[in-house]
C-alpha positions in Angstrom: 0.0 0.0 0.0 1.1 3.6 -0.6 0.3 6.7 1.3 0.0 10.1 -0.1 1.2 13.1 1.9 -1.8 15.4 2.3 -1.0 19.0 3.3 -3.3 20.7 5.8 -3.5 24.3 7.1 -1.1 25.1 9.8 -2.2 26.9 12.9 -0.4 30.0 11.7 -2.2 30.0 8.4 -5.6 29.6 10.1 -4.8 32.6 12.3 -3.8 34.7 9.3 -7.1 33.8 7.6 -9.1 34.7 10.7 -7.2 38.0 11.0 -8.0 38.8 7.3 -11.7 38.1 7.8 -11.7 40.2 11.0 -10.1 43.1 9.1 -12.5 42.9 6.2 -15.4 42.8 8.7 -14.1 45.9 10.4 -13.9 47.6 7.1 -17.3 46.5 5.7 -19.5 46.9 8.9 -19.2 50.7 9.2 -19.9 51.0 5.5 -23.0 48.8 5.9 -24.1 50.8 8.9 -23.7 54.0 7.0 -25.7 52.6 4.1 -28.5 51.6 6.4 -28.6 55.1 7.9 -28.6 56.7 4.5 -31.4 54.3 3.4 -33.5 55.3 6.5 -32.9 59.0 5.7 -34.1 58.5 2.1 -37.2 56.6 3.3 -37.9 59.4 5.8 -37.7 62.1 3.1 -40.2 60.0 1.1 -42.5 59.9 4.1 -42.3 63.7 4.5 -43.0 64.1 0.8 -46.2 62.0 1.2 -47.3 64.2 4.1 -46.8 67.3 1.8 -48.9 65.6 -0.9 -51.7 64.9 1.6 -51.6 68.6 2.8 -51.6 69.9 -0.8 -54.6 67.7 -1.6 -56.3 69.0 1.6 -55.9 72.6 0.5 -57.5 71.8 -2.9 -60.7 70.5 -1.3 -60.9 72.8 1.7 -61.0 76.4 0.3 -57.2 76.7 0.1 -56.8 76.1 3.8 -54.2 73.8 5.4 -55.5 71.3 8.0 -55.8 72.7 11.5 -53.2 71.3 13.9 -55.6 70.4 16.6 -59.0 70.9 18.3 -61.3 68.9 20.5 -65.0 68.5 21.2 -67.0 67.1 24.0 -70.0 64.9 23.3 -72.6 63.1 25.4 -70.5 60.0 25.1 -67.0 61.4 25.7 -64.2 63.5 24.2 -62.9 63.6 20.6 -59.5 65.1 20.1 -58.9 65.9 16.5 -55.2 66.3 15.5 -53.6 66.8 12.1 -52.2 63.2 12.2 -54.6 61.2 14.4 -58.1 61.5 15.9 -58.5 60.1 19.4 -62.0 59.2 20.6 -62.5 58.5 24.3 -66.0 57.3 25.1 -65.2 56.6 28.8 -64.8 52.9 28.3 -62.3 52.6 25.4 -59.9 54.7 23.3 -60.3 54.6 19.5 -57.6 56.0 17.2 -58.5 56.8 13.6 -57.0 58.9 10.7 -56.4 62.5 11.5 -57.5 65.7 9.8 -54.7 65.6 7.2 -55.9 62.3 5.8 -59.6 63.3 5.3 -61.0 60.0 6.4 -58.4 57.7 4.8 -56.9 54.9 6.9 -53.9 55.4 9.1 -50.6 54.5 7.4 -47.1 53.9 8.7 -46.0 56.9 6.6 -46.3 58.8 9.9 -43.5 56.8 11.5 -39.9 58.0 11.0 -37.8 54.9 10.5 -34.9 56.4 12.5 -37.0 57.4 15.5 -37.4 54.8 18.2 -38.8 56.8 21.1 -42.3 57.6 22.2 -44.8 60.3 21.2 -45.6 62.7 23.9 -49.2 62.6 22.7 -50.9 59.5 24.2 -52.2 56.7 22.0 -50.4 57.7 18.7 -49.5 54.4 17.0 -46.8 56.1 14.8 -44.6 59.0 15.6 -41.6 61.0 14.7 -42.9 63.9 12.6 -44.2 67.4 13.5 -46.3 70.0 11.8 -45.7 73.8 11.7 -48.3 74.9 14.3 -46.9 78.4 14.9 -47.6 79.7 11.4 -49.5 77.0 9.4 -51.7 74.7 11.4 -52.6 76.9 14.4 -55.3 75.3 16.6 -58.1 75.7 19.1 -56.1 77.1 22.0 -53.7 79.3 19.9 -53.9 83.1 19.6 -54.9 82.4 15.9 -57.2 79.4 15.8 -57.8 79.1 12.0 -55.2 77.4 9.8 -53.3 79.4 7.2 -54.3 79.4 3.6 -51.9 78.2 1.0 -52.1 81.4 -1.0 -50.9 83.3 2.0 -47.5 81.6 2.0 -45.4 84.1 0.1 -42.1 82.1 0.3 -43.2 78.5 0.0 -39.6 77.4 -0.6 -38.5 78.8 2.8 -41.6 78.0 4.9 -41.3 74.6 6.6 -44.4 72.4 6.7 -43.4 69.1 8.2 -40.2 67.7 9.8 -38.5 65.3 12.1 -40.1 66.2 15.5 -38.1 65.4 18.6 -37.3 66.8 22.0 -36.0 65.5 25.3 -39.3 64.0 26.4 -40.2 62.3 23.2 -41.6 63.3 19.8 -43.8 66.4 19.9 -45.9 66.5 16.7 -46.5 70.2 17.0 -43.6 72.1 15.5 -42.9 75.5 17.0 -40.9 78.5 15.9 -38.1 79.5 18.3 -39.5 83.0 19.0 -43.1 84.1 19.7 -45.2 84.2 16.6 -48.5 86.1 16.0 -50.4 82.9 16.1 -49.0 81.6 19.4 -47.7 84.6 21.4 -49.0 83.3 24.7 -47.6 79.8 24.2 -44.6 79.1 26.5 -43.7 75.5 25.6 -42.1 76.2 22.3 -38.8 74.7 23.5 -40.5 71.3 23.1 -41.4 71.9 19.4 -37.8 71.3 18.2 -36.5 69.2 15.3 -34.5 66.0 15.7 -31.1 65.9 14.0 -31.0 62.2 13.9 -30.0 61.5 10.3 -26.2 61.7 10.5 -26.4 65.1 12.3 -29.1 66.3 9.9 -32.9 66.8 10.3 -35.3 66.0 7.4 -37.9 68.6 6.5 -40.4 69.3 3.7 -41.1 72.9 2.8 -44.4 74.4 1.7 -43.4 74.1 -2.0 -43.0 70.3 -1.7 -39.3 69.9 -1.8 -37.9 67.6 1.0 -34.3 68.0 2.1 -31.9 67.0 4.9 -31.1 70.2 6.8 -27.8 70.5 8.7 -28.0 73.9 10.4 -29.1 73.7 14.1 -29.9 76.6 16.4 -30.8 76.6 20.1 -32.1 80.1 20.5 -35.6 80.0 22.0 -38.0 81.9 24.2 -38.0 81.9 27.1 -34.2 82.1 27.0 -33.7 80.0 30.1 -34.7 77.0 28.0 -31.6 77.4 25.8 -29.6 75.7 28.5 -32.0 72.7 28.6 -31.6 72.2 24.9 -27.8 72.5 25.0 -27.5 70.2 28.0 -29.5 67.6 26.1 -27.3 67.9 23.0 -24.2 67.6 25.1 -25.3 64.1 26.2 -26.9 63.1 22.9 -24.4 64.1 20.4 -25.7 61.9 17.6 -29.4 62.8 18.1 -29.3 66.5 18.8 -32.4 68.7 18.9 -32.8 72.3 17.8 -34.5 74.8 15.5 -34.1 75.5 11.8 -33.2 79.1 12.2 -32.2 81.5 15.1 -35.4 83.5 14.4 -38.7 82.7 12.8 -37.6 83.0 9.2 -37.7 79.2 8.5 -41.3 79.0 9.9 -43.1 82.2 8.9 -45.0 82.9 5.7 -42.8 85.6 4.3 
């Protein structure tokens, strides 16, 4: 009988192969993670664009008016809270969530969930969250200084007036976007510090403007009234460097109708 010498991997060769695989993994994984983040950002921009289309459709069928941000009514059977995104009915025994004013009776869709936002909404019972609506100048609402929503024809600079965006603050996602300084429609409102944007897409926030173009916006400002709340925002950002919060402008220029 004859025996053939069969050559096997040595321990050193195996260690070299393992080291090469580890190096390739170290190189590829960050690239894959970046690609996933970019994919989520693109998906988010698509969602915001869909919100704009719904708002534009609403103005066409409602005398040029944007949807009101919120109001509520009390009936014999309970309370109905109408919001731009969801309507919450409380009859005393159960809570029912249906499509909000923006959707004009259509079914709720996951388009209202930002794929990069994993926190809670600070509005109870919302099944999806992550986006906010310009309440200071566009949507207004029942308890605002101006209650009726703005008309589309009154937006003089639609390319510079934000409509929807990535809503976020330290206590969750606030779906009511606020300008940093007092606005004619909400002069008596003091909680505007909670109406910030979330810069969660690689240090950028996604917004859609009143002309329909959706972009990733990098500029972040912490100026807000009352000024004592600036420290709260900056403290939050110091401990959440990858998911900062802030405003789109140091004044109301990114939010107003001019």
